[in-house]
Backbone as XML, in Angstrom:
<?xml version="1.0"?>
<chain id="A" units="angstrom">
  <residue number="1" name="MET">
    <atom name="N" x="3.311" y="8.083" z="18.048"/>
    <atom name="CA" x="4.732" y="8.002" z="17.932"/>
    <atom name="C" x="5.607" y="6.714" z="18.436"/>
  </residue>
  <residue number="2" name="ILE">
    <atom name="N" x="6.357" y="6.305" z="17.439"/>
    <atom name="CA" x="7.102" y="4.950" z="17.945"/>
    <atom name="C" x="8.324" y="5.624" z="18.806"/>
  </residue>
  <residue number="3" name="SER">
    <atom name="N" x="8.512" y="4.714" z="19.616"/>
    <atom name="CA" x="9.909" y="5.114" z="20.452"/>
    <atom name="C" x="10.384" y="3.645" z="20.874"/>
  </residue>
  <residue number="4" name="VAL">
    <atom name="N" x="11.558" y="3.744" z="21.041"/>
    <atom name="CA" x="12.488" y="2.511" z="21.658"/>
    <atom name="C" x="13.376" y="2.950" z="22.485"/>
  </residue>
  <residue number="5" name="THR">
    <atom name="N" x="13.273" y="2.323" z="23.947"/>
    <atom name="CA" x="14.144" y="2.806" z="24.830"/>
    <atom name="C" x="15.456" y="1.854" z="24.579"/>
  </residue>
  <residue number="6" name="VAL">
    <atom name="N" x="16.691" y="2.164" z="24.846"/>
    <atom name="CA" x="17.758" y="1.144" z="24.948"/>
    <atom name="C" x="18.057" y="0.793" z="26.338"/>
  </residue>
  <residue number="7" name="LYS">
    <atom name="N" x="18.056" y="-0.517" z="26.507"/>
    <atom name="CA" x="18.178" y="-1.031" z="27.543"/>
    <atom name="C" x="19.763" y="-0.976" z="27.695"/>
  </residue>
  <residue number="8" name="GLU">
    <atom name="N" x="20.051" y="-1.535" z="29.193"/>
    <atom name="CA" x="21.235" y="-1.506" z="29.879"/>
    <atom name="C" x="22.231" y="-2.765" z="28.937"/>
  </residue>
  <residue number="9" name="ASN">
    <atom name="N" x="23.286" y="-2.292" z="28.490"/>
    <atom name="CA" x="23.928" y="-3.528" z="27.719"/>
    <atom name="C" x="23.657" y="-3.840" z="26.736"/>
  </residue>
  <residue number="10" name="GLU">
    <atom name="N" x="22.743" y="-3.147" z="26.028"/>
    <atom name="CA" x="22.127" y="-3.730" z="24.639"/>
    <atom name="C" x="22.988" y="-2.493" z="23.535"/>
  </residue>
  <residue number="11" name="SER">
    <atom name="N" x="23.331" y="-3.241" z="22.364"/>
    <atom name="CA" x="23.814" y="-2.179" z="21.532"/>
    <atom name="C" x="23.086" y="-1.571" z="20.941"/>
  </residue>
  <residue number="12" name="ILE">
    <atom name="N" x="23.465" y="-0.198" z="19.984"/>
    <atom name="CA" x="22.531" y="0.459" z="19.470"/>
    <atom name="C" x="22.100" y="-0.129" z="18.340"/>
  </residue>
  <residue number="13" name="ASP">
    <atom name="N" x="22.768" y="-1.047" z="17.875"/>
    <atom name="CA" x="22.397" y="-1.729" z="16.491"/>
    <atom name="C" x="21.182" y="-2.686" z="16.837"/>
  </residue>
  <residue number="14" name="LYS">
    <atom name="N" x="21.179" y="-3.415" z="18.146"/>
    <atom name="CA" x="19.908" y="-4.093" z="18.291"/>
    <atom name="C" x="18.668" y="-3.133" z="18.663"/>
  </residue>
  <residue number="15" name="ALA">
    <atom name="N" x="18.875" y="-2.055" z="19.170"/>
    <atom name="CA" x="18.032" y="-1.130" z="19.373"/>
    <atom name="C" x="17.250" y="-0.442" z="18.149"/>
  </residue>
  <residue number="16" name="LEU">
    <atom name="N" x="18.205" y="-0.293" z="17.078"/>
    <atom name="CA" x="17.676" y="0.202" z="15.912"/>
    <atom name="C" x="17.010" y="-0.651" z="15.084"/>
  </residue>
  <residue number="17" name="LYS">
    <atom name="N" x="17.371" y="-1.841" z="15.352"/>
    <atom name="CA" x="16.762" y="-3.132" z="14.445"/>
    <atom name="C" x="15.342" y="-3.352" z="15.066"/>
  </residue>
  <residue number="18" name="ARG">
    <atom name="N" x="15.071" y="-2.993" z="16.575"/>
    <atom name="CA" x="13.905" y="-3.194" z="17.126"/>
    <atom name="C" x="13.160" y="-1.885" z="16.823"/>
  </residue>
  <residue number="19" name="PHE">
    <atom name="N" x="13.536" y="-0.868" z="16.482"/>
    <atom name="CA" x="12.936" y="0.378" z="16.025"/>
    <atom name="C" x="12.367" y="0.067" z="14.539"/>
  </residue>
  <residue number="20" name="LYS">
    <atom name="N" x="13.271" y="-0.464" z="13.758"/>
    <atom name="CA" x="12.940" y="-0.705" z="12.422"/>
    <atom name="C" x="11.578" y="-1.703" z="12.313"/>
  </residue>
  <residue number="21" name="LYS">
    <atom name="N" x="11.596" y="-2.817" z="13.125"/>
    <atom name="CA" x="10.480" y="-3.590" z="13.106"/>
    <atom name="C" x="9.432" y="-2.933" z="13.421"/>
  </residue>
  <residue number="22" name="LYS">
    <atom name="N" x="9.478" y="-2.166" z="14.526"/>
    <atom name="CA" x="8.011" y="-1.333" z="15.041"/>
    <atom name="C" x="7.601" y="-0.526" z="13.794"/>
  </residue>
  <residue number="23" name="LEU">
    <atom name="N" x="8.600" y="0.214" z="13.037"/>
    <atom name="CA" x="7.955" y="1.009" z="12.142"/>
    <atom name="C" x="7.474" y="0.190" z="11.004"/>
  </residue>
  <residue number="24" name="ASP">
    <atom name="N" x="7.832" y="-0.933" z="10.579"/>
    <atom name="CA" x="7.351" y="-1.892" z="9.501"/>
    <atom name="C" x="5.910" y="-2.352" z="10.075"/>
  </residue>
  <residue number="25" name="LYS">
    <atom name="N" x="5.928" y="-2.897" z="11.440"/>
    <atom name="CA" x="4.794" y="-3.175" z="11.670"/>
    <atom name="C" x="3.593" y="-2.327" z="11.869"/>
  </residue>
  <residue number="26" name="ALA">
    <atom name="N" x="3.986" y="-1.016" z="12.262"/>
    <atom name="CA" x="2.778" y="-0.092" z="12.317"/>
    <atom name="C" x="2.463" y="0.633" z="10.732"/>
  </residue>
  <residue number="27" name="GLY">
    <atom name="N" x="3.487" y="0.449" z="9.822"/>
    <atom name="CA" x="3.223" y="0.612" z="8.503"/>
    <atom name="C" x="3.476" y="2.376" z="8.030"/>
  </residue>
  <residue number="28" name="VAL">
    <atom name="N" x="4.350" y="2.815" z="9.087"/>
    <atom name="CA" x="4.643" y="4.461" z="8.937"/>
    <atom name="C" x="5.634" y="4.674" z="7.721"/>
  </residue>
  <residue number="29" name="LEU">
    <atom name="N" x="6.497" y="3.792" z="7.361"/>
    <atom name="CA" x="7.127" y="4.296" z="5.622"/>
    <atom name="C" x="6.144" y="3.888" z="4.804"/>
  </residue>
  <residue number="30" name="ARG">
    <atom name="N" x="5.414" y="2.785" z="4.547"/>
    <atom name="CA" x="4.523" y="2.512" z="3.679"/>
    <atom name="C" x="3.377" y="3.603" z="3.389"/>
  </residue>
  <residue number="31" name="GLU">
    <atom name="N" x="2.948" y="4.316" z="4.672"/>
    <atom name="CA" x="1.992" y="5.348" z="4.452"/>
    <atom name="C" x="2.656" y="6.655" z="3.962"/>
  </residue>
  <residue number="32" name="TYR">
    <atom name="N" x="4.229" y="6.905" z="4.349"/>
    <atom name="CA" x="4.672" y="8.046" z="4.175"/>
    <atom name="C" x="4.940" y="8.022" z="2.423"/>
  </residue>
  <residue number="33" name="ARG">
    <atom name="N" x="5.100" y="6.657" z="2.177"/>
    <atom name="CA" x="5.429" y="6.702" z="0.576"/>
    <atom name="C" x="4.188" y="6.929" z="-0.210"/>
  </residue>
  <residue number="34" name="ALA">
    <atom name="N" x="3.060" y="6.409" z="0.370"/>
    <atom name="CA" x="1.883" y="6.858" z="-0.205"/>
    <atom name="C" x="1.483" y="8.174" z="-0.508"/>
  </residue>
  <residue number="35" name="ARG">
    <atom name="N" x="2.035" y="8.841" z="0.596"/>
    <atom name="CA" x="1.374" y="10.220" z="0.730"/>
    <atom name="C" x="2.188" y="11.202" z="0.164"/>
  </residue>
  <residue number="36" name="THR">
    <atom name="N" x="3.531" y="10.779" z="-0.345"/>
    <atom name="CA" x="4.566" y="11.491" z="-0.765"/>
    <atom name="C" x="4.258" y="12.121" z="-2.156"/>
  </residue>
  <residue number="37" name="PHE">
    <atom name="N" x="3.204" y="11.740" z="-3.102"/>
    <atom name="CA" x="2.517" y="12.184" z="-4.216"/>
    <atom name="C" x="1.178" y="12.118" z="-4.230"/>
  </residue>
  <residue number="38" name="TYR">
    <atom name="N" x="0.623" y="12.838" z="-4.956"/>
    <atom name="CA" x="-0.820" y="12.621" z="-4.881"/>
    <atom name="C" x="-0.913" y="11.659" z="-6.214"/>
  </residue>
  <residue number="39" name="GLU">
    <atom name="N" x="-2.045" y="10.795" z="-5.768"/>
    <atom name="CA" x="-2.370" y="9.582" z="-6.635"/>
    <atom name="C" x="-3.891" y="9.994" z="-6.918"/>
  </residue>
  <residue number="40" name="LYS">
    <atom name="N" x="-4.333" y="10.117" z="-8.213"/>
    <atom name="CA" x="-5.768" y="10.074" z="-8.622"/>
    <atom name="C" x="-6.523" y="9.144" z="-8.111"/>
  </residue>
  <residue number="41" name="PRO">
    <atom name="N" x="-7.917" y="9.163" z="-7.986"/>
    <atom name="CA" x="-8.664" y="8.093" z="-7.184"/>
    <atom name="C" x="-8.869" y="7.090" z="-8.084"/>
  </residue>
  <residue number="42" name="SER">
    <atom name="N" x="-8.788" y="7.420" z="-9.430"/>
    <atom name="CA" x="-8.963" y="6.240" z="-10.562"/>
    <atom name="C" x="-7.559" y="5.547" z="-10.568"/>
  </residue>
  <residue number="43" name="VAL">
    <atom name="N" x="-6.631" y="5.971" z="-10.482"/>
    <atom name="CA" x="-5.330" y="5.371" z="-10.299"/>
    <atom name="C" x="-5.234" y="4.214" z="-9.056"/>
  </residue>
  <residue number="44" name="LYS">
    <atom name="N" x="-5.625" y="5.062" z="-7.771"/>
    <atom name="CA" x="-5.471" y="4.310" z="-7.005"/>
    <atom name="C" x="-6.650" y="3.059" z="-6.914"/>
  </residue>
  <residue number="45" name="LYS">
    <atom name="N" x="-7.827" y="3.249" z="-7.394"/>
    <atom name="CA" x="-8.776" y="2.005" z="-7.674"/>
    <atom name="C" x="-8.241" y="1.059" z="-8.445"/>
  </residue>
  <residue number="46" name="LYS">
    <atom name="N" x="-7.574" y="1.477" z="-9.422"/>
    <atom name="CA" x="-6.966" y="0.420" z="-10.321"/>
    <atom name="C" x="-5.933" y="-0.266" z="-9.794"/>
  </residue>
  <residue number="47" name="ARG">
    <atom name="N" x="-4.955" y="0.266" z="-9.007"/>
    <atom name="CA" x="-4.075" y="-0.470" z="-8.202"/>
    <atom name="C" x="-4.562" y="-1.478" z="-7.267"/>
  </residue>
  <residue number="48" name="GLU">
    <atom name="N" x="-5.428" y="-1.016" z="-6.555"/>
    <atom name="CA" x="-5.881" y="-1.517" z="-5.572"/>
    <atom name="C" x="-6.684" y="-3.081" z="-6.144"/>
  </residue>
  <residue number="49" name="LEU">
    <atom name="N" x="-7.398" y="-2.833" z="-7.220"/>
    <atom name="CA" x="-8.000" y="-3.743" z="-7.620"/>
    <atom name="C" x="-6.999" y="-5.015" z="-8.702"/>
  </residue>
  <residue number="50" name="ALA">
    <atom name="N" x="-6.073" y="-4.340" z="-9.174"/>
    <atom name="CA" x="-4.739" y="-5.466" z="-9.545"/>
    <atom name="C" x="-4.071" y="-6.141" z="-8.505"/>
  </residue>
  <residue number="51" name="ARG">
    <atom name="N" x="-3.948" y="-5.497" z="-7.201"/>
    <atom name="CA" x="-3.234" y="-6.400" z="-6.082"/>
    <atom name="C" x="-4.522" y="-7.166" z="-5.446"/>
  </residue>
  <residue number="52" name="ALA">
    <atom name="N" x="-5.870" y="-6.958" z="-5.642"/>
    <atom name="CA" x="-6.743" y="-7.950" z="-5.117"/>
    <atom name="C" x="-6.988" y="-8.958" z="-5.954"/>
  </residue>
  <residue number="53" name="ILE">
    <atom name="N" x="-6.808" y="-8.867" z="-7.248"/>
    <atom name="CA" x="-6.673" y="-9.934" z="-8.248"/>
    <atom name="C" x="-5.272" y="-10.792" z="-7.995"/>
  </residue>
  <residue number="54" name="TYR">
    <atom name="N" x="-4.354" y="-10.051" z="-7.737"/>
    <atom name="CA" x="-3.210" y="-10.828" z="-7.628"/>
    <atom name="C" x="-3.301" y="-11.580" z="-6.117"/>
  </residue>
  <residue number="55" name="ARG">
    <atom name="N" x="-3.619" y="-11.363" z="-5.448"/>
    <atom name="CA" x="-3.973" y="-11.904" z="-3.935"/>
    <atom name="C" x="-5.046" y="-13.171" z="-4.045"/>
  </residue>
  <residue number="56" name="GLN">
    <atom name="N" x="-5.969" y="-12.978" z="-4.920"/>
    <atom name="CA" x="-6.849" y="-14.026" z="-5.296"/>
    <atom name="C" x="-6.190" y="-15.293" z="-5.876"/>
  </residue>
  <residue number="57" name="LYS">
    <atom name="N" x="-5.460" y="-14.783" z="-6.969"/>
    <atom name="CA" x="-4.637" y="-15.900" z="-7.816"/>
    <atom name="C" x="-3.587" y="-16.321" z="-7.076"/>
  </residue>
  <residue number="58" name="LYS">
    <atom name="N" x="-3.035" y="-15.786" z="-6.140"/>
    <atom name="CA" x="-1.986" y="-16.616" z="-5.051"/>
    <atom name="C" x="-2.600" y="-17.582" z="-4.289"/>
  </residue>
  <residue number="59" name="GLU">
    <atom name="N" x="-3.769" y="-17.279" z="-3.772"/>
    <atom name="CA" x="-4.421" y="-17.790" z="-2.888"/>
    <atom name="C" x="-4.926" y="-19.075" z="-3.416"/>
  </residue>
  <residue number="60" name="GLN">
    <atom name="N" x="-5.368" y="-18.979" z="-4.787"/>
    <atom name="CA" x="-5.941" y="-20.030" z="-5.408"/>
    <atom name="C" x="-4.830" y="-21.045" z="-5.660"/>
  </residue>
  <residue number="61" name="SER">
    <atom name="N" x="-3.780" y="-20.538" z="-6.261"/>
    <atom name="CA" x="-2.826" y="-21.453" z="-6.469"/>
    <atom name="C" x="-2.170" y="-22.307" z="-5.258"/>
  </residue>
  <residue number="62" name="GLU">
    <atom name="N" x="-2.392" y="-21.534" z="-4.023"/>
    <atom name="CA" x="-1.703" y="-22.222" z="-2.932"/>
    <atom name="C" x="-2.722" y="-23.357" z="-2.437"/>
  </residue>
  <residue number="63" name="MET">
    <atom name="N" x="-3.912" y="-23.024" z="-2.844"/>
    <atom name="CA" x="-4.983" y="-24.001" z="-2.422"/>
    <atom name="C" x="-4.755" y="-25.428" z="-3.355"/>
  </residue>
  <residue number="64" name="GLN">
    <atom name="N" x="-4.501" y="-25.101" z="-4.671"/>
    <atom name="CA" x="-4.274" y="-26.413" z="-5.695"/>
    <atom name="C" x="-3.192" y="-27.176" z="-5.260"/>
  </residue>
  <residue number="65" name="GLY">
    <atom name="N" x="-2.146" y="-26.452" z="-4.936"/>
    <atom name="CA" x="-1.056" y="-27.357" z="-4.986"/>
    <atom name="C" x="-0.164" y="-26.850" z="-4.127"/>
  </residue>
</chain>
């Protein structure tokens, strides 16, 4: 479980910002959204393959120019 303690003389906004950063880093929201609805294994595999192809193209274009 992710927790943030508010330090002395620290505003709630700063503590909330630190909490959100920890959530992003841990991938909690990403996992929640992925588990909200059932995704068929074939659809998941297709999505991951498309993502891998995109990453490869992006890396290749960065190396070229």
